[in-house]
Each structure stands twice: as structure tokens, then as C-alpha cells.
C-alpha positions as CSV (number, residue, x, y, z in Angstrom):
1,M,-2.7,-4.3,32.6
2,Q,-3.7,-7.9,33.1
3,E,-6.8,-7.3,31.0
4,A,-4.9,-5.7,28.1
5,S,-2.3,-8.5,28.2
6,E,-5.0,-11.2,27.9
7,R,-7.0,-9.2,25.3
8,N,-3.9,-8.7,23.1
9,D,-2.4,-12.2,23.8
10,R,0.8,-10.6,25.1
11,S,2.8,-10.8,28.3
12,I,2.2,-8.3,31.0
13,N,5.8,-7.2,30.7
14,F,5.2,-6.4,27.0
15,E,2.1,-4.4,27.8
16,I,4.1,-2.4,30.5
17,V,6.9,-1.7,28.1
18,T,4.5,-0.7,25.3
19,R,2.6,1.7,27.6
20,L,5.8,3.3,28.9
21,R,7.1,3.7,25.3
22,K,3.9,5.4,24.2
23,S,3.9,7.7,27.2
24,F,7.3,8.9,26.2
25,L,6.6,9.0,22.5
26,Q,9.0,11.3,20.8
27,E,7.8,14.8,20.0
28,E,8.5,14.1,16.3
29,A,6.1,11.1,16.4
30,R,3.4,13.2,18.0
31,R,3.8,15.8,15.3
32,I,3.6,13.2,12.6
33,Q,0.5,11.7,14.2
34,W,-1.1,15.2,14.5
35,A,-0.4,15.9,10.8
36,L,-1.7,12.5,9.7
37,D,-4.9,13.0,11.7
38,H,-5.3,16.5,10.3
39,I,-5.0,15.3,6.7
40,N,-7.3,12.3,7.4
41,H,-10.0,14.5,8.9
42,G,-9.9,17.1,6.1
43,E,-10.4,16.7,2.4
44,R,-8.8,13.3,2.4
45,A,-11.5,11.9,4.6
46,R,-13.8,12.0,1.6
47,T,-11.4,10.1,-0.7
48,G,-10.0,7.5,1.8
49,L,-7.7,7.7,4.8
50,M,-3.9,7.9,4.4
51,T,-2.3,5.0,6.3
52,L,1.2,4.8,7.7
53,S,2.2,2.6,4.8
54,M,0.9,5.1,2.3
55,L,2.6,7.9,4.0
56,A,5.9,6.1,4.1
57,E,5.7,5.2,0.4
58,Q,4.9,8.8,-0.6
59,A,7.8,10.0,1.6
60,G,10.2,7.8,-0.5
61,E,10.5,4.8,1.8
62,T,10.6,1.2,0.4
63,S,8.5,-0.1,3.2
64,P,6.5,1.2,6.2
65,A,8.9,-0.4,8.7
66,R,11.0,2.7,9.4
67,L,7.9,4.9,10.0
68,E,6.4,2.3,12.2
69,T,9.5,2.1,14.4
70,I,9.5,5.9,14.6
71,M,5.8,6.0,15.6
72,N,6.4,3.3,18.2
73,G,9.2,5.2,19.8
74,F,12.0,2.8,18.8
75,E,13.8,5.3,16.4
76,R,14.2,9.0,16.1
77,P,13.6,10.3,12.5
78,T,16.2,12.2,10.6
79,F,15.7,15.8,9.5
80,K,15.6,14.7,5.9
81,F,12.9,12.2,6.6
82,L,10.9,14.8,8.6
83,E,11.3,17.2,5.6
84,A,9.9,14.5,3.2
85,L,7.0,13.9,5.6
86,S,6.2,17.6,5.8
87,V,5.9,17.8,2.0
88,V,3.6,14.8,1.8
89,L,1.5,16.0,4.8
90,N,1.5,19.6,3.6
91,V,2.7,21.1,6.9
92,N,5.4,23.6,7.9
93,S,8.8,21.8,7.8
94,E,10.2,23.8,10.7
95,W,7.3,22.8,12.8
96,M,7.7,19.1,11.7
97,K,11.4,19.1,12.5
98,H,11.6,21.3,15.5
99,G,8.1,22.1,16.7
100,N,8.7,25.8,15.9
101,G,5.8,27.9,14.6
102,S,2.4,26.7,13.4
103,P,1.9,23.4,11.7
104,L,-0.2,25.0,8.9
105,S,0.3,28.1,6.8
106,S,-2.0,31.0,7.6
107,A,-3.9,30.3,4.4
108,E,-4.8,26.7,5.6
109,R,-5.9,27.6,9.2
């Protein structure tokens, strides 16, 4: 913890809180990250990686701030926002919102 604190020029307390928050990362954020990783390792990898800011913009946000707070565990996403993300990331919306079923359609597996 001390090493990470010094490396990142942050307090030990901040490092502890950050690690705890990441360890309890909301399931929705895990699914968003999985879908983003999936798209970035597929066809998109040849044309350039999709960043969080690009994803937020394509999902209709005016800035990446909301998506960043969701990914950092500070906010839970709305179903409407998860629906928009599922369209951009081309994943099953029921999986994105609730974790039900497969993330990809059978044709994409």
C-alpha cells in the first residue's frame, strides 16, 4: 500500500479506499468493462481502441464523467443508460442490465 501511495503520489488512505471500492465494484461496472474489453479485442482492435470517453459520447452523454463515476464505483447506472451502452457495445441488454443470459447473441459467439 505504501509503495502504491508513493508511486501514485496519493495518501495511503486514498489508496486503501480506492482498492476497497474496486474490490466491491458494482456488477454493472464489471459487465461494462467486460463488453468494452470484448469489443476492443475484436474487430475494433484493428481500427483503434474504444475509450471510456468514446463510449460515453456514443451512448449519448455530454462528457465521460458519469461513466467514469460508474466505473469507479461511485454511482450505479440507470437501466436507460445500461440499455444505451448495450446498443453501442452490441451486447444483450438483459445481460447488461441484470446479468441474465449470455452477453453475446449466439451468432456472435
